[in-house]
N, C-alpha and C positions, 0 to 999 in steps of 0.2 A: 444225525442232527443237521447236516448241511442240506439234505433234501427237504426236510421239514421247514427249515429257515427260508429256502428259496421259494417253496410253495406258498408260505405265508406272505412273501413279498410279491406274489402274483405271477411267478414264473410257472410255466407248464413243465413238469418234471416227468420224464419217462425213464424208469429204471429197467435195466435189462439183465435178468439172471442168466448165468452161463455156468457150464461145468468147468472147473479149474483143472487144467491139464497142461502137460508140456507140449502137446500138439497144438501149438499156437495158431497155425493156419486154420485148423478146425474150429478153434474157439473164436477166431476173428470172423469166420463165415457165420457161425452161430449167432454171435452178437449182431453182426450187420443185418442178417435176415430178420431176426427177432425185432430189432429196433425199427427197421423200415416197414415191417408188417404192421407194427403197432402205430407208427406214424401215419402210414397210408390209411389205416382204419380211422384214426382221429381226424385226418384231413377230409375223409369222405363223409363222416357222420357229424363232425363237430363235437362239442361237449355240451349236450342239452342241460345237464345238471348245473353247469356254470353259465348257461344262457349264451353260449358261444357257437356260432354257425361255422361251417367250413370256410366261408369267405373271411371270417374274423381271424382264422388261423393260418391260412394258406401262405401268407408272406412273413410269418414269424421267422427270425433268424434262428439257426440251430447251432448250439454249442455243446460240446461233450466234456464230461469230467471223468477222469479215471485216476485211481490211486493204485500204486504198486503194479500188480498184474493188469489191472484195468487200464493203467496208464500205458503199459506196453501194448495192450490191445488197441488203444486209440491210435497210437503211432503206426501200428501195422495196418489198421483199417485205412488210414490215409495213404499207405504204400500199396495196398492191394487193390483199392477201388478208386475210381475217379468220378463216379456219379453218386449222388445222394449221400454226400459226406458233410460233416459239420463245417461251418465257416471258420471255426477255431476250436482248439482243444485246450482244456485245463489239465495239465499233467502234474500230479501230486505224488511225491514219493519221499519218504523219510524213514530213518531207522535210528534207533538209539543204541545199537550194538555195533561193534566193529565188524567190518565186512568178513573177517575170518570166521566169525560166529554166525553171521546172518545169511551168508551165501554159501550153499553147499558146494564143496570142491573148489572154493575160491583160490586156495594155494596151489592147485594143480596146474 
């Protein structure tokens, strides 16, 4: 719902699918490469269907949004990479269950 709402307000939204894994370094690299490949393509071609040229897009600020594991990947991306990273991150995480039920091996 958030993606659609942002798009309706005129924001350019790039969603990056990734394989959920406990190998967070691999997931971060995957997300970073996929996002930047997509962004590079959009910045080189523009968005003709929206009547936007590359010059219209080149100076747009970049912000990332991540929930739960996506939030973790956003934080790790900022730790692993120093170039081509967002100006800011929106980190969202919530749980309606106690940590002992929601987090495997929490009590160990």
